[in-house]
C-alpha positions as CSV (number, residue, x, y, z in Angstrom):
1,M,6.9,-8.4,-26.5
2,N,3.5,-9.5,-27.9
3,V,1.7,-11.2,-25.1
4,N,0.9,-14.1,-27.5
5,D,4.6,-14.7,-28.1
6,R,5.1,-17.3,-25.3
7,R,8.2,-19.1,-26.6
8,N,10.4,-20.4,-23.8
9,I,8.4,-18.8,-21.1
10,P,6.4,-21.0,-18.7
11,S,2.6,-20.5,-19.1
12,S,2.3,-20.0,-15.3
13,F,4.1,-16.6,-15.8
14,F,1.4,-15.4,-18.1
15,E,-1.4,-16.6,-15.8
16,K,0.1,-15.3,-12.5
17,H,2.2,-12.2,-13.3
18,P,0.0,-9.1,-13.0
19,I,1.9,-7.1,-15.6
20,M,1.3,-9.8,-18.2
21,R,-2.4,-10.1,-17.3
22,W,-2.7,-6.3,-17.6
23,A,-0.9,-6.4,-21.0
24,A,-3.2,-9.2,-22.1
25,L,-6.3,-7.3,-21.0
26,T,-5.1,-4.1,-22.8
27,E,-4.4,-6.1,-25.9
28,Q,-7.8,-7.7,-25.7
29,L,-9.6,-4.4,-25.1
30,A,-7.7,-2.8,-27.9
31,G,-8.0,-5.7,-30.3
32,R,-9.9,-8.8,-31.1
33,D,-11.1,-11.9,-29.3
34,D,-10.0,-15.5,-30.0
35,I,-12.2,-15.8,-33.1
36,G,-11.2,-12.5,-34.5
37,E,-14.3,-10.4,-33.4
38,P,-13.6,-6.9,-32.3
39,I,-13.7,-6.4,-28.5
40,H,-15.9,-3.5,-27.7
41,D,-15.9,-2.5,-24.0
42,P,-15.3,1.2,-23.9
43,A,-16.4,1.5,-20.3
44,Q,-13.5,-0.8,-19.2
45,A,-11.1,1.0,-21.5
46,V,-12.1,4.3,-19.9
47,F,-11.6,2.7,-16.4
48,V,-8.1,1.5,-17.4
49,L,-7.3,5.1,-18.6
50,L,-8.4,6.5,-15.3
51,L,-6.2,4.0,-13.4
52,V,-3.2,4.9,-15.7
53,A,-3.9,8.6,-15.1
54,R,-4.0,7.9,-11.3
55,A,-0.6,6.1,-11.6
56,C,0.9,9.1,-13.5
57,R,0.1,11.3,-10.4
58,Y,1.6,8.7,-8.1
59,K,-1.7,8.2,-6.2
60,P,-2.4,5.1,-4.2
61,G,-3.6,2.0,-6.0
62,S,-6.9,2.0,-4.2
63,M,-10.0,4.0,-4.9
64,R,-13.1,4.5,-2.8
65,F,-16.1,4.1,-5.1
66,E,-18.2,7.0,-3.7
67,E,-15.2,9.4,-4.1
68,H,-14.8,8.6,-7.8
69,A,-18.4,7.7,-8.9
70,T,-19.1,11.3,-10.1
71,Q,-15.9,11.5,-12.2
72,L,-16.4,8.0,-13.5
73,Q,-20.0,8.8,-14.4
74,T,-18.9,12.0,-16.2
75,V,-16.2,10.4,-18.3
76,L,-18.3,7.4,-19.1
77,E,-21.2,9.6,-20.3
78,R,-18.8,11.6,-22.5
79,F,-16.6,8.9,-23.9
80,S,-18.1,5.5,-23.4
81,K,-21.8,5.9,-24.0
82,P,-21.5,7.7,-27.4
83,I,-19.7,4.7,-28.9
84,G,-22.0,2.1,-27.4
85,G,-20.5,1.4,-24.0
86,E,-21.9,1.5,-20.5
87,S,-22.3,4.8,-18.7
88,A,-23.1,3.5,-15.2
89,P,-20.1,4.2,-13.0
90,N,-20.5,0.9,-11.0
91,Y,-20.1,-1.2,-14.2
92,P,-16.4,-1.0,-14.8
93,F,-15.6,-0.5,-11.1
94,W,-17.2,-3.9,-10.2
95,R,-16.7,-5.7,-13.4
96,F,-12.9,-5.1,-13.4
97,Q,-12.6,-7.7,-10.7
98,E,-12.9,-10.4,-13.4
99,H,-9.4,-9.7,-14.6
100,G,-7.6,-10.8,-11.4
101,F,-5.7,-7.6,-10.5
102,W,-8.5,-5.5,-9.1
103,R,-10.4,-6.5,-6.0
104,L,-13.2,-4.8,-4.0
105,E,-13.1,-4.7,-0.2
106,P,-15.1,-2.9,2.5
107,N,-13.2,-0.2,4.4
108,A,-13.7,0.7,8.1
109,D,-16.7,2.8,7.1
110,G,-18.3,-0.1,5.3
111,K,-17.8,1.6,2.0
112,V,-16.4,-0.2,-1.1
113,V,-12.8,0.3,-2.0
114,G,-11.3,-1.0,-5.2
115,V,-7.7,-2.1,-4.8
116,C,-5.2,-2.7,-7.7
117,E,-2.8,-5.6,-7.2
118,E,0.4,-4.2,-5.6
119,R,3.0,-5.5,-8.0
120,L,1.0,-4.2,-11.0
121,W,0.5,-0.8,-9.3
122,Q,4.2,-0.4,-8.6
123,A,5.1,-1.3,-12.2
124,L,2.6,1.3,-13.4
125,I,4.2,3.9,-11.2
126,Q,7.8,3.0,-11.9
127,H,7.5,2.6,-15.7
128,P,6.2,5.7,-17.5
129,W,6.6,4.1,-20.9
130,M,4.3,1.3,-19.9
131,R,1.7,3.7,-18.8
132,Y,2.0,5.7,-22.1
133,D,1.9,2.5,-24.3
134,L,-1.2,1.2,-22.4
135,A,-3.0,4.5,-22.7
136,K,-2.1,5.1,-26.4
137,S,-3.2,1.6,-27.4
138,L,-6.6,2.1,-25.8
139,L,-7.1,5.6,-27.1
140,D,-6.2,4.5,-30.6
141,A,-8.5,1.5,-30.5
142,Y,-11.6,3.3,-29.3
143,W,-11.5,7.0,-30.3
144,P,-10.5,9.1,-33.2
145,E,-7.2,10.9,-32.7
146,E,-9.0,14.3,-32.8
147,I,-10.5,13.7,-29.4
148,H,-7.5,12.1,-27.6
149,A,-6.4,15.4,-26.1
150,T,-10.0,16.0,-24.9
151,I,-10.1,12.6,-23.2
152,R,-6.6,13.1,-21.7
153,N,-7.6,16.5,-20.3
154,A,-10.9,15.1,-18.8
155,I,-9.1,12.5,-16.8
156,A,-5.8,14.3,-16.2
157,L,-3.7,11.9,-18.3
158,P,-0.4,13.4,-19.5
159,E,-0.1,14.0,-23.2
160,G,2.8,12.5,-25.1
161,P,5.4,10.0,-24.2
162,P,7.6,10.6,-21.1
163,P,11.2,11.6,-21.8
164,R,13.5,8.6,-22.2
165,Q,16.1,8.2,-19.5
166,T,19.7,8.1,-20.7
């Protein structure tokens, strides 16, 4: 379903349900804004891909910033900066809070932990086709197909769609 096709569905569902907010963000990052201008935020697209890759490995939906800053810096330098995006690792980690399904909290050590909304994280883990579709739409929107495999390898994102369950 296109997230703009809201017939017979209460608007509160789209505002509150994390999967719909996630789908709307992905569509926004991979498409155009309300006035038809291209959305260009490769740093957030890279961050979404990292979260999807994490879900593919059934990791927890939380990340300590200092444990992932180096990997985030590396992938942003390689895949965001060359196409005009941010390369500072804190940018997508902190900015992602604006979307309502990512929050930052201090842990017992006083370090920052990013936490994905639980219902969304469970949906990402339980629905491999959702992960694949999200990743494919962002890869297609930002990078030429020739480097999709390179990006997938850099962030440990599985290649190709998962097998369909019969």
